[in-house]
LUMTI-763035 format. One line per field, with one value per residue (C-alpha): residue number from 1; residue in one letter; y, z, x. Coordinates in Angstrom, 1 decimal. Layout:
N
i: [NUM	...]
aa: [a	...]
py: [Y	...]
pz: [Z	...]
px: [X	...]
//
This chain:
548
i: [1	2	3	4	5	6	7	8	9	10	11	12	13	14	15	16	17	18	19	20	21	22	23	24	25	26	27	28	29	30	31	32	33	34	35	36	37	38	39	40	41	42	43	44	45	46	47	48	49	50	51	52	53	54	55	56	57	58	59	60	61	62	63	64	65	66	67	68	69	70	71	72	73	74	75	76	77	78	79	80	81	82	83	84	85	86	87	88	89	90	91	92	93	94	95	96	97	98	99	100	101	102	103	104	105	106	107	108	109	110	111	112	113	114	115	116	117	118	119	120	121	122	123	124	125	126	127	128	129	130	131	132	133	134	135	136	137	138	139	140	141	142	143	144	145	146	147	148	149	150	151	152	153	154	155	156	157	158	159	160	161	162	163	164	165	166	167	168	169	170	171	172	173	174	175	176	177	178	179	180	181	182	183	184	185	186	187	188	189	190	191	192	193	194	195	196	197	198	199	200	201	202	203	204	205	206	207	208	209	210	211	212	213	214	215	216	217	218	219	220	221	222	223	224	225	226	227	228	229	230	231	232	233	234	235	236	237	238	239	240	241	242	243	244	245	246	247	248	249	250	251	252	253	254	255	256	257	258	259	260	261	262	263	264	265	266	267	268	269	270	271	272	273	274	275	276	277	278	279	280	281	282	283	284	285	286	287	288	289	290	291	292	293	294	295	296	297	298	299	300	301	302	303	304	305	306	307	308	309	310	311	312	313	314	315	316	317	318	319	320	321	322	323	324	325	326	327	328	329	330	331	332	333	334	335	336	337	338	339	340	341	342	343	344	345	346	347	348	349	350	351	352	353	354	355	356	357	358	359	360	361	362	363	364	365	366	367	368	369	370	371	372	373	374	375	376	377	378	379	380	381	382	383	384	385	386	387	388	389	390	391	392	393	394	395	396	397	398	399	400	401	402	403	404	405	406	407	408	409	410	411	412	413	414	415	416	417	418	419	420	421	422	423	424	425	426	427	428	429	430	431	432	433	434	435	436	437	438	439	440	441	442	443	444	445	446	447	448	449	450	451	452	453	454	455	456	457	458	459	460	461	462	463	464	465	466	467	468	469	470	471	472	473	474	475	476	477	478	479	480	481	482	483	484	485	486	487	488	489	490	491	492	493	494	495	496	497	498	499	500	501	502	503	504	505	506	507	508	509	510	511	512	513	514	515	516	517	518	519	520	521	522	523	524	525	526	527	528	529	530	531	532	533	534	535	536	537	538	539	540	541	542	543	544	545	546	547	548]
aa: [x	x	x	x	x	x	x	x	x	x	x	x	x	x	x	x	x	x	x	x	x	x	x	x	x	x	x	x	x	x	x	x	x	x	x	x	x	x	x	x	x	x	x	x	x	x	x	x	x	x	x	x	x	x	x	x	x	x	x	x	x	x	x	x	x	x	x	x	x	x	x	x	x	x	x	x	x	x	x	x	x	x	x	x	x	x	x	x	x	x	x	x	x	x	x	x	x	x	x	x	x	x	x	x	x	x	x	x	x	x	x	x	x	x	x	x	x	x	x	x	x	x	x	x	x	x	x	x	x	x	x	x	x	x	x	x	x	x	x	x	x	x	x	x	x	x	x	x	x	x	x	x	x	x	x	x	x	x	x	x	x	x	x	x	x	x	x	x	x	x	x	x	x	x	x	x	x	x	x	x	x	x	x	x	x	x	x	x	x	x	x	x	x	x	x	x	x	x	x	x	x	x	x	x	x	x	x	x	x	x	x	x	x	x	x	x	x	x	x	x	x	x	x	x	x	x	x	x	x	x	x	x	x	x	x	x	x	x	x	x	x	x	x	x	x	x	x	x	x	x	x	x	x	x	x	x	x	x	x	x	x	x	x	x	x	x	x	x	x	x	x	x	x	x	x	x	x	x	x	x	x	x	x	x	x	x	x	x	x	x	x	x	x	x	x	x	x	x	x	x	x	x	x	x	x	x	x	x	x	x	x	x	x	x	x	x	x	x	x	x	x	x	x	x	x	x	x	x	x	x	x	x	x	x	x	x	x	x	x	x	x	x	x	x	x	x	x	x	x	x	x	x	x	x	x	x	x	x	x	x	x	x	x	x	x	x	x	x	x	x	x	x	x	x	x	x	x	x	x	x	x	x	x	x	x	x	x	x	x	x	x	x	x	x	x	x	x	x	x	x	x	x	x	x	x	x	x	x	x	x	x	x	x	x	x	x	x	x	x	x	x	x	x	x	x	x	x	x	x	x	x	x	x	x	x	x	x	x	x	x	x	x	x	x	x	x	x	x	x	x	x	x	x	x	x	x	x	x	x	x	x	x	x	x	x	x	x	x	x	x	x	x	x	x	x	x	x	x	x	x	x	x	x	x	x	x	x	x	x	x	x	x	x	x	x	x	x	x	x	x	x	x	x	x	x	x	x	x	x	x	x	x	x	x	x	x	x	x	x	x	x	x	x	x	x	x	x	x	x	x	x	x	x	x	x	x	x	x	x	x	x	x	x	x	x	x	x	x]
py: [29.9	27.5	24.4	22.2	19.1	16.8	18.3	21.0	24.5	26.9	30.3	33.2	35.8	39.1	41.7	43.8	43.1	39.6	39.7	40.1	37.1	35.0	35.8	34.8	31.8	30.5	31.0	29.2	26.1	22.9	24.3	22.0	24.7	24.9	28.3	30.5	33.9	36.9	40.3	41.6	42.5	42.4	38.6	37.8	37.3	34.7	33.1	32.8	31.3	28.8	27.5	27.5	29.9	29.9	32.4	35.5	37.7	41.0	44.0	47.2	49.5	48.4	50.3	50.4	48.5	48.9	46.3	47.9	47.9	44.3	43.3	45.0	43.0	39.7	40.2	41.4	38.3	35.4	32.9	34.4	36.1	33.3	33.9	35.0	38.1	39.4	42.9	43.6	47.1	48.7	51.9	53.0	53.1	55.2	53.6	54.9	52.9	49.8	50.0	50.6	47.3	45.3	46.8	45.7	42.1	41.7	39.4	40.7	42.8	42.1	44.9	45.3	44.6	41.2	39.1	35.6	33.9	36.1	35.5	31.7	31.8	33.9	31.7	28.6	30.1	30.8	27.3	25.8	28.0	26.9	23.2	23.6	25.2	22.4	19.9	21.7	21.8	18.1	17.3	19.5	17.6	14.3	15.6	16.6	13.2	11.5	13.8	12.9	9.2	9.7	11.5	8.7	6.1	8.0	8.3	4.5	3.8	5.9	4.1	0.7	1.8	2.7	-0.5	-2.4	-0.5	-1.2	-4.9	-5.0	-3.3	-5.7	-8.8	-7.7	-7.3	-10.6	-12.6	-10.9	-10.7	-14.5	-14.8	-12.2	-14.3	-17.5	-15.7	-14.0	-17.4	-18.9	-16.0	-16.8	-20.6	-20.0	-18.3	-21.4	-24.6	-27.0	-30.4	-31.3	-32.5	-29.4	-27.1	-28.8	-28.3	-24.7	-24.2	-25.7	-23.5	-20.4	-21.4	-22.2	-19.0	-16.9	-18.6	-18.0	-14.4	-14.0	-15.3	-13.0	-10.0	-10.8	-10.9	-7.7	-6.0	-6.9	-5.4	-2.2	-1.8	-2.2	0.6	2.8	2.9	1.9	4.9	4.9	6.6	7.0	7.4	7.0	3.3	1.2	-0.9	-3.2	-4.0	-4.5	-7.1	-8.9	-9.0	-10.6	-13.3	-13.9	-14.3	-16.7	-18.8	-21.3	-22.0	-22.6	-24.9	-26.9	-27.8	-28.4	-25.3	-22.9	-19.3	-16.7	-12.9	-10.6	-6.8	-4.6	-2.6	0.5	0.5	3.4	2.0	4.8	5.7	7.2	4.1	2.8	0.1	-1.6	-2.0	-3.0	-5.6	-6.9	-7.2	-9.0	-11.3	-12.4	-13.1	-14.9	-16.9	-17.9	-19.0	-21.2	-22.6	-23.7	-25.0	-28.6	-28.8	-26.5	-22.9	-19.5	-16.4	-12.8	-10.1	-6.3	-4.3	-0.7	-0.2	3.5	6.7	10.2	13.1	12.0	9.2	5.6	2.8	-0.4	-4.0	-6.6	-10.2	-13.4	-16.4	-20.0	-23.5	-24.5	-26.1	-23.1	-21.5	-22.5	-19.6	-19.7	-19.1	-16.3	-13.6	-15.6	-15.7	-12.0	-12.3	-12.4	-15.9	-17.4	-20.2	-22.2	-25.0	-27.6	-30.4	-29.8	-26.2	-27.0	-29.4	-26.4	-24.7	-21.0	-18.3	-16.9	-13.4	-13.0	-12.2	-10.1	-8.0	-7.8	-6.5	-3.9	-2.7	-2.5	-0.3	1.9	2.5	3.4	0.3	-2.5	-6.2	-8.8	-12.6	-15.0	-18.7	-22.2	-25.3	-27.7	-25.1	-22.3	-18.7	-15.3	-12.4	-8.9	-5.6	-2.3	1.1	4.6	5.8	9.1	9.0	10.0	12.5	11.1	7.6	6.4	4.9	1.2	-0.4	-3.9	-5.4	-8.1	-11.1	-12.5	-11.1	-11.7	-9.8	-6.6	-4.0	-4.2	-1.4	-0.1	-1.8	0.4	-0.2	-0.4	-0.7	-3.1	-2.7	-5.8	-8.1	-11.0	-13.6	-14.9	-11.4	-10.6	-13.6	-12.8	-9.1	-9.6	-12.3	-9.9	-7.0	-9.1	-10.4	-6.7	-6.1	-4.3	-4.9	-5.2	-4.5	-5.7	-4.2	-6.0	-2.9	0.8	1.6	-0.6	0.9	4.4	3.3	1.7	4.8	6.9	4.6	3.8	5.5	3.9	4.9	4.3	2.6	0.0	0.5	-1.9	-0.1	-2.8	-3.7	-4.3	-1.8	1.1	0.9	2.1	5.4	6.3	5.5	7.5	10.5	10.2	10.1	13.2	15.1	14.0	12.7	14.9	16.8	14.3	11.4	12.9	13.2	9.6	8.2	6.0	3.5	2.3	-0.9	-2.8	-5.7	-3.7	-2.7	0.4	3.4	5.8	3.9	5.4	8.9	8.2	7.0	10.1	12.4	10.6	11.5	8.5	9.3	6.4	3.4	-0.1	-2.6	-6.3	-8.6	-6.8	-7.9	-7.8	-5.5	-3.0	-3.0	-2.6	0.3	2.2	1.7	2.9	5.9	6.9	6.3	8.4	11.2	11.3	11.3	13.9	16.0	16.0	16.3	13.5	14.4	13.1	11.7	9.0	7.6	4.9]
pz: [37.6	35.2	36.3	33.4	34.2	31.7	30.0	32.6	31.4	30.9	32.7	32.5	35.2	34.0	36.6	36.9	40.6	41.6	45.0	43.2	41.0	43.9	45.8	42.8	42.0	45.5	45.6	42.3	42.9	43.1	40.9	38.0	36.2	34.5	35.7	33.7	34.8	33.4	34.7	31.2	28.9	25.9	26.1	26.8	23.2	22.4	25.8	24.9	21.5	22.7	25.6	24.3	27.0	27.6	30.4	31.2	34.3	33.3	35.5	34.0	35.3	34.1	32.7	29.0	27.9	30.1	30.4	27.8	25.2	26.0	25.7	22.3	21.1	22.3	20.7	17.3	16.8	15.4	17.3	20.7	20.1	21.8	25.2	28.0	29.5	33.0	33.8	37.3	38.6	41.9	41.7	41.3	37.7	36.0	34.0	30.9	31.7	32.6	29.2	27.5	28.7	28.0	24.5	23.7	24.6	28.3	29.9	33.5	36.1	39.4	41.8	44.3	47.1	45.8	47.5	46.8	47.2	44.4	42.3	42.7	42.0	38.8	37.5	38.2	36.2	33.3	33.5	33.2	30.2	28.6	29.4	27.6	24.6	24.5	24.6	21.8	19.7	20.3	19.4	16.3	15.2	15.9	13.8	11.0	11.1	11.1	8.2	6.3	6.9	5.9	2.7	1.9	2.6	0.4	-2.4	-2.1	-2.1	-5.2	-6.9	-5.9	-7.2	-10.5	-10.6	-9.8	-12.5	-15.1	-14.1	-14.4	-17.8	-19.1	-17.7	-19.1	-22.5	-22.4	-21.2	-23.2	-26.5	-27.2	-25.7	-28.1	-30.9	-29.7	-29.5	-32.8	-34.5	-33.2	-35.0	-38.2	-37.9	-37.4	-40.9	-42.6	-43.6	-40.6	-40.1	-37.0	-34.9	-35.9	-35.0	-31.6	-31.1	-32.1	-29.7	-26.9	-27.8	-27.7	-24.3	-22.8	-24.1	-22.8	-19.5	-19.3	-20.4	-17.5	-15.0	-16.4	-16.3	-12.7	-11.6	-13.4	-12.2	-8.6	-9.1	-10.6	-7.5	-5.2	-7.1	-6.9	-10.7	-11.0	-11.8	-12.0	-15.3	-15.8	-19.2	-20.8	-20.8	-21.7	-18.5	-19.8	-22.9	-20.9	-18.7	-21.6	-23.5	-20.5	-20.3	-24.0	-23.8	-20.9	-21.9	-24.0	-21.0	-18.9	-21.5	-21.7	-18.0	-18.5	-16.5	-17.2	-17.2	-17.0	-17.0	-15.8	-15.8	-13.9	-16.6	-14.4	-14.7	-16.9	-19.8	-20.1	-17.0	-16.1	-15.4	-15.5	-17.9	-17.9	-14.1	-13.9	-16.6	-14.6	-11.5	-13.2	-15.3	-12.3	-10.3	-13.1	-14.1	-10.4	-10.2	-13.2	-12.1	-8.6	-9.9	-11.2	-11.7	-11.7	-12.7	-12.4	-12.3	-12.9	-11.9	-12.1	-9.9	-9.3	-5.5	-5.2	-7.2	-6.0	-8.5	-11.3	-9.5	-9.1	-6.7	-8.6	-7.3	-9.4	-8.1	-9.2	-7.6	-8.2	-7.0	-6.5	-3.7	-1.4	1.0	4.7	7.0	8.5	5.1	3.7	4.7	3.4	-0.2	-0.5	0.5	-2.2	-2.9	-0.2	-1.0	1.1	2.9	1.7	-0.8	-2.5	-3.3	-4.0	-6.8	-8.9	-8.7	-9.4	-8.3	-5.4	-7.0	-8.7	-5.7	-4.0	-7.2	-7.3	-3.7	-4.2	-7.4	-5.7	-3.0	-5.5	-7.2	-3.9	-4.0	-1.6	-2.1	-0.1	-0.1	1.3	1.1	2.3	1.8	-0.6	-1.6	-3.4	-3.1	-3.8	-4.5	-4.6	-5.7	-5.0	-6.3	-7.0	-10.6	-12.3	-15.1	-18.5	-20.6	-24.1	-25.4	-27.4	-30.8	-30.9	-33.8	-35.1	-35.2	-37.6	-35.9	-38.7	-40.5	-43.9	-43.0	-42.3	-45.2	-47.5	-48.0	-51.3	-51.6	-49.0	-47.9	-44.2	-42.3	-39.4	-36.7	-34.6	-33.2	-32.2	-35.0	-33.9	-33.7	-37.1	-38.6	-37.0	-37.9	-41.5	-42.0	-40.7	-42.8	-46.0	-45.4	-45.6	-48.8	-47.1	-48.3	-45.4	-45.0	-41.8	-39.6	-36.6	-34.6	-34.5	-36.3	-39.2	-39.4	-39.6	-42.4	-44.4	-44.1	-45.6	-48.6	-49.1	-49.1	-46.6	-45.8	-42.1	-39.5	-36.9	-34.2	-31.3	-28.3	-26.8	-29.4	-29.3	-30.7	-30.8	-29.2	-30.7	-28.9	-29.8	-33.4	-33.4	-31.9	-34.4	-37.3	-36.1	-35.5	-38.3	-41.2	-44.3	-44.3	-46.7	-44.3	-40.8	-40.5	-41.5	-39.2	-36.5	-34.5	-31.4	-29.7	-26.6	-24.4	-21.3	-18.8	-17.6	-18.3	-18.6	-21.7	-23.7	-22.6	-23.4	-26.9	-27.4	-26.2	-28.6	-31.5	-31.9	-33.3	-31.6	-29.4	-29.2	-26.4	-27.0	-27.2	-29.6	-31.4	-35.2	-35.4	-33.1	-35.1	-38.3	-36.9	-35.8	-39.1	-41.1	-38.8	-39.2	-43.0	-43.3	-41.2	-43.4	-46.7	-45.4	-44.1	-40.6	-37.6	-35.1	-31.6	-28.1	-28.0	-30.4	-27.6	-26.0]
px: [-88.6	-90.3	-92.2	-93.5	-95.6	-97.4	-100.5	-101.1	-102.1	-99.2	-99.5	-97.1	-96.5	-95.0	-93.9	-90.7	-90.6	-89.5	-91.3	-94.7	-93.8	-92.8	-96.1	-98.2	-96.2	-96.5	-100.2	-100.8	-98.6	-100.6	-103.4	-102.6	-100.5	-97.2	-95.9	-93.5	-92.2	-90.5	-89.3	-88.5	-91.4	-89.1	-88.7	-92.4	-93.6	-91.0	-91.6	-95.3	-94.6	-92.0	-94.1	-97.6	-98.8	-102.6	-103.0	-100.9	-100.9	-99.3	-98.5	-99.6	-96.9	-93.5	-90.5	-89.7	-92.9	-96.0	-98.8	-101.1	-98.3	-97.4	-101.1	-101.2	-98.1	-99.5	-102.9	-101.6	-99.5	-101.5	-99.4	-100.3	-103.6	-105.5	-103.8	-106.2	-104.6	-105.3	-103.9	-102.5	-102.5	-101.5	-103.4	-107.0	-108.0	-110.6	-113.3	-111.6	-108.4	-110.3	-112.2	-108.8	-107.4	-110.6	-110.9	-107.3	-108.2	-107.7	-110.3	-110.0	-108.2	-106.5	-105.9	-103.0	-102.7	-103.7	-106.3	-104.8	-108.2	-109.6	-106.4	-106.8	-110.5	-110.1	-107.2	-109.3	-112.1	-109.8	-108.2	-111.7	-112.3	-109.0	-109.8	-113.2	-111.5	-109.0	-111.8	-113.6	-110.5	-109.9	-113.5	-113.2	-110.1	-111.9	-114.8	-112.5	-111.0	-114.4	-115.4	-112.3	-113.0	-116.7	-115.7	-113.3	-116.0	-118.5	-115.9	-115.2	-118.9	-119.3	-116.4	-117.9	-121.2	-119.7	-117.8	-121.0	-122.9	-120.2	-120.1	-123.9	-123.8	-121.1	-122.8	-126.1	-124.5	-122.7	-125.7	-128.4	-126.5	-126.4	-129.9	-131.1	-129.7	-131.4	-134.8	-134.3	-133.4	-136.6	-138.4	-136.6	-137.2	-140.9	-140.9	-139.5	-141.1	-141.0	-142.4	-144.4	-141.4	-139.4	-142.2	-142.4	-138.6	-138.7	-141.6	-139.6	-136.6	-138.9	-140.3	-136.9	-135.3	-138.1	-137.9	-134.1	-134.7	-137.2	-134.6	-131.9	-134.2	-135.2	-131.5	-130.7	-133.9	-133.0	-129.5	-131.0	-133.3	-130.3	-128.5	-131.6	-131.9	-135.5	-137.8	-141.6	-142.6	-146.4	-147.8	-151.3	-152.0	-155.0	-155.0	-157.8	-155.9	-152.7	-154.5	-156.1	-152.7	-151.1	-153.8	-153.6	-149.8	-149.9	-153.0	-151.0	-148.8	-151.9	-153.4	-150.3	-150.7	-154.4	-155.4	-158.2	-157.0	-159.8	-159.6	-162.4	-162.5	-165.0	-166.9	-166.5	-162.7	-161.6	-159.6	-157.1	-155.1	-151.7	-149.7	-146.1	-147.1	-143.7	-143.7	-147.4	-146.8	-143.8	-146.0	-148.9	-146.7	-144.8	-148.0	-149.8	-146.7	-146.3	-149.9	-149.6	-146.2	-147.5	-150.9	-151.1	-154.8	-157.8	-157.7	-156.1	-158.4	-157.3	-159.6	-159.5	-161.9	-162.7	-162.7	-163.0	-163.1	-162.1	-162.3	-160.1	-158.3	-159.3	-158.3	-157.9	-157.4	-155.7	-156.4	-154.7	-156.3	-155.3	-156.2	-152.5	-150.5	-150.9	-148.4	-147.9	-148.8	-145.3	-143.7	-145.8	-143.3	-140.4	-141.7	-141.1	-137.4	-134.8	-133.3	-135.6	-138.0	-140.5	-138.7	-141.1	-140.4	-143.7	-142.6	-139.0	-139.8	-141.0	-137.5	-136.9	-134.6	-136.6	-136.5	-139.9	-142.1	-139.4	-139.3	-143.1	-143.2	-140.5	-142.1	-145.5	-143.9	-142.1	-145.5	-147.1	-149.3	-150.0	-149.4	-151.3	-151.5	-154.0	-153.2	-154.2	-152.2	-153.9	-156.6	-154.7	-153.4	-154.8	-152.5	-153.9	-152.3	-154.0	-152.9	-154.3	-154.1	-155.0	-157.5	-156.0	-157.8	-157.5	-157.3	-154.4	-154.9	-154.1	-152.3	-152.5	-149.0	-147.9	-146.2	-144.1	-141.1	-142.6	-145.8	-143.8	-143.6	-140.6	-138.0	-136.8	-133.3	-131.7	-128.1	-127.4	-124.1	-124.3	-121.6	-121.7	-119.0	-121.1	-121.4	-124.8	-126.3	-124.8	-126.5	-129.8	-130.0	-128.7	-131.4	-134.1	-132.9	-132.7	-136.2	-137.3	-135.4	-132.5	-128.9	-126.4	-122.7	-121.1	-118.3	-117.0	-116.0	-116.4	-113.1	-114.0	-117.5	-115.9	-113.5	-116.3	-118.5	-115.6	-115.6	-119.3	-122.7	-125.2	-128.8	-128.2	-126.0	-127.0	-124.4	-123.8	-122.4	-120.2	-117.5	-113.7	-111.1	-113.5	-117.0	-120.2	-120.4	-116.8	-117.4	-120.7	-118.9	-116.0	-118.5	-120.4	-117.1	-114.8	-116.8	-117.5	-120.8	-122.5	-121.9	-121.7	-125.5	-126.2	-129.0	-127.5	-129.5	-127.6	-128.4	-127.2	-128.1	-127.2	-129.9	-128.1	-130.3	-127.4	-126.2	-129.2	-128.2	-124.5	-125.5	-127.7	-124.8	-122.4	-124.8	-127.1	-130.5	-132.3	-131.7	-133.1	-132.5	-131.6	-133.4	-135.8	-138.9	-138.5	-141.5	-139.8	-136.6	-138.6	-140.6	-137.5	-135.7	-138.8	-139.2	-135.6	-135.7	-138.9	-137.4	-134.3	-136.2	-138.6	-135.7	-137.3	-135.0	-134.9	-135.9	-135.2	-138.8	-137.6	-135.3	-137.4]
//
């Protein structure tokens, strides 16, 4: 007799005597079981497979196939090995026989004459075990499903991250390339004969382009932080010089507003420390620029103080204090939130993206420092940044840098191939190179650059990364792999307006000898060209250290 109801547990009773089956079946009815029976051991295996049996009560003494043999058959089949088998015996068994059944996979014994209370109790115990196993399997399936969804989500996140990075790289290139041309053109115009009105217009162009460049950098820097791409790299840095350079750079801006900008350094501050100069410069430039921006009259004071020294480490405090409009107490936290600004007409008239101070705070935290602000409306604000630095062992030599194109040393009539698709950038770079006595041949994409190199002898190549038809990295790799020996080792300087750090690594992997980021200062381009020319003429290999 077979009774199958819903999701009840399936139990099989096997005995060659129908009376014994009837007795057990009657006792187990109403216990939440689907009961299956068989008097023929030969049909049991298929019966177990077809009906997903979980528990089997098997009589040991049966003709043709005894209970031990049937147990063996069930346990050796992978489709039925999970079944909990209880052996039923009507005679006294030795310890050896009991162990035999248990060793073959039986979980228990029932002895005749059967005590139905014991039978029901043991079966209930086994059904509880089966229920727990089912729950575990169900949870495991759910967990597998969750894991699969999680892996899909992670994969989608990684894809989104890559898409975001590529978008950031492309936008960076598209925005910074024309901006680089504007800044470069102001350098060129400054080296021409200008009347007073023209000088004033060029000066305004320079201030406006640098302001725009600052906004673009803030947006891109914020995106890099979101992507976790900002790393703190500490090198030997003259902190005193860094601070004075910032003050020297911003003093003209302060004077234009009629403000006094002062800079004071504690004489006990070690000049050379292990510092991420790029990030420290970002922090201080943002703070000083902000102070000047929100101060209409009075002064801005920058102070560097040694607070504490422990062994070879020092705790420094950078303070920027102004006599500006001040910040309401209720708005102090808001100024460090991206895209947020103080909801006050006095503040809003100064404009801005609301990114500068949020970047300062995040950079300060990345550097392990602390940023504080104290402000009073109508009196002014004081921003302080404290951080521990390791004292460096040796001082770096400083170099005087010329500011004008004409002041930089000339080259000896070298021929350079410029691969650049942007017309403004072409004009700018060609003008710079000719000023340094370098002849220039221009290609508008990587494929054209490759073809020109096959036909002409050049001293080096300036290779933009982002170009149509064939990009700079593809062209560089093609040159290194396919060009003849006399041309395949030509020095290649890659450049890009992208801020994605991996582009430098990709350029190096493609075979570029060095990399420069747009917009670049003329002196930086001149230095890199001369360095590569000298290395080639001196037959010195170029190293990864050249990749800045």
